[in-house]
Every structure is written in C-alpha cells, then in structure tokens.
N, CA, C and O atoms as CSV, one atom per row, in Angstrom:
chain,resi,resn,atom,element,x,y,z
A,1,ASN,N,N,57.074,-20.097,-46.143
A,1,ASN,CA,C,56.076,-21.025,-44.886
A,1,ASN,C,C,56.640,-20.893,-43.435
A,1,ASN,O,O,57.665,-20.551,-42.845
A,2,TRP,N,N,55.036,-21.491,-43.138
A,2,TRP,CA,C,54.526,-20.916,-41.292
A,2,TRP,C,C,56.038,-21.640,-40.909
A,2,TRP,O,O,56.761,-20.847,-40.307
A,3,ASP,N,N,56.569,-22.795,-41.106
A,3,ASP,CA,C,57.636,-23.622,-40.489
A,3,ASP,C,C,58.881,-22.239,-40.169
A,3,ASP,O,O,59.614,-22.108,-39.189
A,4,GLN,N,N,58.760,-21.385,-41.351
A,4,GLN,CA,C,60.045,-21.030,-41.286
A,4,GLN,C,C,59.697,-19.784,-40.144
A,4,GLN,O,O,60.444,-19.662,-39.174
A,5,ILE,N,N,58.464,-18.831,-40.331
A,5,ILE,CA,C,57.928,-18.439,-39.769
A,5,ILE,C,C,58.191,-18.668,-38.312
A,5,ILE,O,O,58.808,-17.878,-37.598
A,6,GLU,N,N,57.615,-19.946,-37.875
A,6,GLU,CA,C,57.852,-20.540,-36.394
A,6,GLU,C,C,59.671,-20.600,-36.252
A,6,GLU,O,O,60.322,-19.831,-35.545
A,7,GLY,N,N,59.929,-21.097,-36.637
A,7,GLY,CA,C,61.476,-21.096,-36.408
A,7,GLY,C,C,62.311,-19.639,-36.749
A,7,GLY,O,O,63.369,-19.420,-37.339
A,8,LYS,N,N,61.501,-18.926,-36.212
A,8,LYS,CA,C,62.841,-17.335,-36.398
A,8,LYS,C,C,61.364,-16.778,-36.023
A,8,LYS,O,O,60.741,-16.323,-36.983
A,9,TRP,N,N,60.786,-16.753,-34.898
A,9,TRP,CA,C,59.125,-16.039,-34.585
A,9,TRP,C,C,59.337,-15.139,-34.066
A,9,TRP,O,O,58.512,-14.268,-34.342
A,10,LYS,N,N,60.448,-14.682,-33.045
A,10,LYS,CA,C,61.454,-13.851,-33.231
A,10,LYS,C,C,61.896,-11.890,-33.761
A,10,LYS,O,O,61.976,-10.711,-33.414
A,11,GLU,N,N,62.037,-12.857,-34.778
A,11,GLU,CA,C,62.449,-12.261,-36.298
A,11,GLU,C,C,61.257,-11.387,-36.402
A,11,GLU,O,O,61.033,-10.186,-36.556
A,12,PHE,N,N,60.470,-12.669,-36.232
A,12,PHE,CA,C,59.307,-11.942,-37.305
A,12,PHE,C,C,58.316,-11.175,-36.289
A,12,PHE,O,O,57.329,-10.853,-36.951
A,13,THR,N,N,58.115,-10.579,-34.409
A,13,THR,CA,C,57.271,-10.752,-33.923
A,13,THR,C,C,56.998,-9.193,-34.354
A,13,THR,O,O,55.830,-8.857,-34.157
A,14,GLY,N,N,57.692,-8.361,-34.803
A,14,GLY,CA,C,58.081,-6.700,-34.966
A,14,GLY,C,C,57.079,-6.142,-36.298
A,14,GLY,O,O,56.156,-5.332,-36.384
A,15,LYS,N,N,57.826,-7.075,-37.300
A,15,LYS,CA,C,56.778,-7.282,-38.632
A,15,LYS,C,C,55.185,-7.745,-38.676
A,15,LYS,O,O,54.354,-7.460,-39.539
A,16,ALA,N,N,54.981,-8.708,-37.241
A,16,ALA,CA,C,53.843,-8.685,-36.885
A,16,ALA,C,C,52.814,-7.794,-36.213
A,16,ALA,O,O,51.717,-7.525,-36.703
A,17,GLN,N,N,53.324,-7.315,-34.912
A,17,GLN,CA,C,53.433,-5.856,-34.021
A,17,GLN,C,C,52.769,-5.309,-35.670
A,17,GLN,O,O,51.881,-6.020,-36.141
A,18,GLN,N,N,53.134,-4.314,-36.323
A,18,GLN,CA,C,52.243,-3.429,-37.438
A,18,GLN,C,C,51.217,-3.317,-38.154
A,18,GLN,O,O,50.358,-2.558,-38.602
A,19,GLN,N,N,51.887,-5.069,-38.066
A,19,GLN,CA,C,50.300,-5.920,-38.994
A,19,GLN,C,C,49.384,-5.904,-38.121
A,19,GLN,O,O,48.305,-5.475,-38.530
A,20,TRP,N,N,49.466,-6.443,-36.317
A,20,TRP,CA,C,48.256,-6.183,-35.964
A,20,TRP,C,C,48.687,-5.658,-35.012
A,20,TRP,O,O,49.380,-6.168,-34.131
A,21,GLY,N,N,48.086,-3.926,-35.155
A,21,GLY,CA,C,48.702,-3.433,-34.035
A,21,GLY,C,C,48.085,-3.632,-32.651
A,21,GLY,O,O,48.702,-3.186,-31.684
A,22,LYS,N,N,47.133,-4.147,-32.503
A,22,LYS,CA,C,46.411,-4.751,-31.336
A,22,LYS,C,C,46.554,-5.543,-29.950
A,22,LYS,O,O,46.184,-5.438,-28.781
A,23,LEU,N,N,47.360,-6.455,-30.819
A,23,LEU,CA,C,48.567,-7.815,-30.324
A,23,LEU,C,C,49.028,-7.020,-29.304
A,23,LEU,O,O,49.129,-5.900,-29.804
A,24,THR,N,N,49.227,-6.994,-28.622
A,24,THR,CA,C,50.429,-6.595,-27.411
A,24,THR,C,C,51.364,-7.511,-27.425
A,24,THR,O,O,51.035,-8.671,-27.669
A,25,ASP,N,N,52.990,-7.119,-27.116
A,25,ASP,CA,C,54.167,-7.737,-26.200
A,25,ASP,C,C,53.623,-8.929,-26.196
A,25,ASP,O,O,53.422,-9.512,-27.262
A,26,ASP,N,N,53.261,-9.543,-24.858
A,26,ASP,CA,C,52.695,-10.655,-24.358
A,26,ASP,C,C,51.372,-11.353,-25.536
A,26,ASP,O,O,51.533,-12.487,-25.987
A,27,ASP,N,N,50.656,-10.874,-25.755
A,27,ASP,CA,C,49.897,-11.960,-27.026
A,27,ASP,C,C,51.311,-12.845,-27.524
A,27,ASP,O,O,51.623,-14.006,-27.260
A,28,LEU,N,N,52.136,-11.646,-28.477
A,28,LEU,CA,C,52.847,-12.528,-29.330
A,28,LEU,C,C,54.163,-13.285,-29.092
A,28,LEU,O,O,54.760,-14.014,-29.885
A,29,GLN,N,N,54.606,-12.838,-27.366
A,29,GLN,CA,C,55.481,-14.328,-27.237
A,29,GLN,C,C,54.668,-15.389,-26.892
A,29,GLN,O,O,55.128,-16.511,-27.104
A,30,GLN,N,N,52.648,-15.215,-26.009
A,30,GLN,CA,C,52.444,-16.510,-26.017
A,30,GLN,C,C,51.934,-17.197,-27.165
A,30,GLN,O,O,51.648,-18.381,-27.346
A,31,ALA,N,N,51.875,-16.000,-28.034
A,31,ALA,CA,C,51.917,-17.335,-28.771
A,31,ALA,C,C,53.307,-17.933,-30.340
A,31,ALA,O,O,53.140,-18.302,-31.502
A,32,LYS,N,N,54.302,-17.761,-29.631
A,32,LYS,CA,C,55.184,-18.639,-30.017
A,32,LYS,C,C,56.169,-18.912,-31.708
A,32,LYS,O,O,57.204,-19.405,-32.157
A,33,GLY,N,N,55.159,-18.313,-32.030
A,33,GLY,CA,C,54.885,-19.277,-33.188
A,33,GLY,C,C,54.053,-19.693,-34.073
A,33,GLY,O,O,53.887,-19.719,-35.292
A,34,ASP,N,N,53.313,-20.188,-32.573
A,34,ASP,CA,C,52.212,-20.935,-33.085
A,34,ASP,C,C,51.175,-20.156,-33.929
A,34,ASP,O,O,50.639,-19.086,-33.643
A,35,ARG,N,N,50.982,-21.045,-35.208
A,35,ARG,CA,C,49.987,-20.770,-36.096
A,35,ARG,C,C,48.651,-20.183,-35.166
A,35,ARG,O,O,48.612,-18.955,-35.080
A,36,ARG,N,N,47.430,-21.033,-34.384
A,36,ARG,CA,C,46.548,-21.911,-33.706
A,36,ARG,C,C,46.554,-20.680,-33.140
A,36,ARG,O,O,45.679,-19.860,-33.418
A,37,GLU,N,N,47.739,-20.368,-32.117
A,37,GLU,CA,C,47.105,-19.153,-30.711
A,37,GLU,C,C,47.495,-17.816,-31.504
A,37,GLU,O,O,46.569,-17.070,-31.185
A,38,LEU,N,N,48.226,-17.179,-32.243
A,38,LEU,CA,C,48.408,-16.506,-32.674
A,38,LEU,C,C,46.910,-15.903,-33.402
A,38,LEU,O,O,46.675,-14.721,-33.154
A,39,SER,N,N,45.807,-16.708,-34.354
A,39,SER,CA,C,44.714,-17.094,-34.984
A,39,SER,C,C,44.538,-15.996,-33.561
A,39,SER,O,O,44.749,-14.785,-33.488
A,40,GLY,N,N,44.130,-16.850,-32.653
A,40,GLY,CA,C,43.083,-16.505,-32.079
A,40,GLY,C,C,43.579,-15.917,-31.479
A,40,GLY,O,O,43.910,-15.248,-32.458
A,41,LYS,N,N,44.208,-15.235,-30.400
A,41,LYS,CA,C,44.920,-13.715,-30.617
A,41,LYS,C,C,44.520,-12.798,-31.473
A,41,LYS,O,O,44.614,-11.584,-31.289
A,42,ILE,N,N,44.086,-13.310,-32.382
A,42,ILE,CA,C,43.045,-11.881,-33.296
A,42,ILE,C,C,42.411,-11.992,-33.802
A,42,ILE,O,O,41.716,-11.241,-34.486
A,43,GLN,N,N,42.445,-13.071,-33.611
A,43,GLN,CA,C,39.969,-13.426,-33.564
A,43,GLN,C,C,39.767,-11.989,-32.063
A,43,GLN,O,O,39.490,-10.794,-32.159
A,44,SER,N,N,39.975,-12.606,-31.193
A,44,SER,CA,C,39.992,-12.157,-29.710
A,44,SER,C,C,40.127,-10.354,-29.567
A,44,SER,O,O,39.326,-9.578,-29.046
A,45,ALA,N,N,41.413,-10.072,-30.223
A,45,ALA,CA,C,41.859,-8.826,-30.478
A,45,ALA,C,C,40.121,-7.846,-31.414
A,45,ALA,O,O,39.138,-7.147,-31.169
A,46,TYR,N,N,40.645,-8.338,-32.179
A,46,TYR,CA,C,40.188,-7.820,-33.337
A,46,TYR,C,C,38.094,-8.673,-33.435
A,46,TYR,O,O,37.516,-8.100,-34.359
A,47,GLY,N,N,37.616,-9.204,-33.083
A,47,GLY,CA,C,36.500,-9.925,-33.305
A,47,GLY,C,C,36.359,-10.626,-33.930
A,47,GLY,O,O,35.334,-11.306,-33.876
A,48,VAL,N,N,37.306,-10.826,-34.842
A,48,VAL,CA,C,37.125,-11.513,-35.897
A,48,VAL,C,C,37.076,-13.348,-35.521
A,48,VAL,O,O,37.456,-13.984,-34.538
A,49,THR,N,N,36.257,-13.861,-37.142
A,49,THR,CA,C,35.906,-14.727,-37.039
A,49,THR,C,C,37.401,-15.177,-36.609
A,49,THR,O,O,38.252,-14.489,-36.045
A,50,LYS,N,N,37.527,-17.262,-37.267
A,50,LYS,CA,C,38.505,-17.827,-37.442
A,50,LYS,C,C,39.381,-17.722,-38.523
A,50,LYS,O,O,40.590,-17.497,-38.582
A,51,GLU,N,N,38.523,-17.932,-39.369
A,51,GLU,CA,C,38.928,-18.157,-41.330
A,51,GLU,C,C,38.484,-16.555,-41.423
A,51,GLU,O,O,37.902,-16.677,-42.501
A,52,GLU,N,N,38.359,-15.478,-41.178
A,52,GLU,CA,C,39.530,-13.711,-41.136
A,52,GLU,C,C,41.089,-14.005,-40.681
A,52,GLU,O,O,41.948,-14.043,-41.562
A,53,ALA,N,N,41.286,-14.119,-39.925
A,53,ALA,CA,C,41.987,-14.422,-38.675
A,53,ALA,C,C,43.134,-15.006,-39.688
A,53,ALA,O,O,44.140,-14.542,-40.224
A,54,ASP,N,N,42.538,-16.115,-39.672
A,54,ASP,CA,C,43.592,-17.513,-40.689
A,54,ASP,C,C,43.473,-16.537,-42.618
A,54,ASP,O,O,44.306,-16.253,-43.478
A,55,ARG,N,N,42.346,-16.400,-42.508
A,55,ARG,CA,C,43.158,-15.663,-43.856
A,55,ARG,C,C,43.984,-13.642,-43.710
A,55,ARG,O,O,44.095,-12.896,-44.682
A,56,GLN,N,N,44.277,-13.388,-42.694
A,56,GLN,CA,C,44.690,-12.453,-42.371
A,56,GLN,C,C,46.195,-12.784,-42.342
A,56,GLN,O,O,47.180,-12.185,-42.773
A,57,ILE,N,N,46.002,-14.120,-41.585
A,57,ILE,CA,C,47.299,-14.193,-41.496
A,57,ILE,C,C,48.020,-14.828,-43.260
A,57,ILE,O,O,49.009,-14.293,-43.760
A,58,ASP,N,N,47.595,-15.498,-43.643
A,58,ASP,CA,C,48.245,-16.175,-44.717
A,58,ASP,C,C,48.531,-14.724,-45.699
A,58,ASP,O,O,49.514,-14.695,-46.439
A,59,ASP,N,N,47.553,-13.526,-45.614
A,59,ASP,CA,C,48.448,-12.627,-46.066
A,59,ASP,C,C,50.258,-11.987,-45.991
A,59,ASP,O,O,51.226,-11.438,-46.519
A,60,TRP,N,N,49.574,-12.679,-44.780
A,60,TRP,CA,C,50.739,-11.537,-43.788
A,60,TRP,C,C,51.802,-12.504,-44.384
A,60,TRP,O,O,52.599,-12.042,-45.200
A,61,MET,N,N,51.882,-14.107,-43.952
A,61,MET,CA,C,52.591,-14.823,-44.543
A,61,MET,C,C,53.490,-14.831,-45.804
A,61,MET,O,O,54.650,-15.146,-46.068
A,62,GLY,N,N,51.936,-14.116,-46.748
A,62,GLY,CA,C,52.557,-13.721,-48.019
A,62,GLY,C,C,53.605,-12.560,-48.912
A,62,GLY,O,O,54.247,-12.325,-49.936
A,63,ARG,N,N,53.148,-12.088,-47.543
A,63,ARG,CA,C,54.230,-10.633,-47.999
A,63,ARG,C,C,55.434,-11.123,-47.220
A,63,ARG,O,O,56.399,-10.639,-47.811
A,64,GLN,N,N,55.884,-11.867,-46.150
A,64,GLN,CA,C,57.080,-12.127,-45.618
A,64,GLN,C,C,58.561,-12.314,-46.965
A,64,GLN,O,O,58.487,-11.858,-48.106
A,65,ASN,N,N,59.170,-12.700,-46.680
A,65,ASN,CA,C,59.718,-12.764,-47.606
A,65,ASN,C,C,61.459,-13.060,-46.640
A,65,ASN,O,O,62.501,-13.209,-47.278
C-alpha cells in the first residue's frame, strides 16, 4: 500500500525514476513519497490528466513488492 512506499520513499525513488524517466532527481525528492505531489509531477512532465497519472501510479504501486 502507499503508506509503505511513502515510508521508504528513498528506496523507491530509483524504481520511480525507471518508470517515469522524465522526472528528475529533484522532482522525486520534492515529492517525498507524497502521492498527490508525485501525481502532479507526472502530469507536468508527461502532459497527462490527473486520472491517467493516478492510474500509472496504481499500476506501478501494484508491481512493487
């Protein structure tokens, strides 16, 4: 669940960088594991809607063990 990702955000930033290569290290550090912040960064970088960004996050989160 997202609480686990948020709590271990530093461990997940590399995986997030692989998923969303347009996001910079600064983008990921600024997100600090905040799902809404990450969604906003994805929307800005990729020009997608909030719903699409949230769907991508859900898909990515489902692949994290």
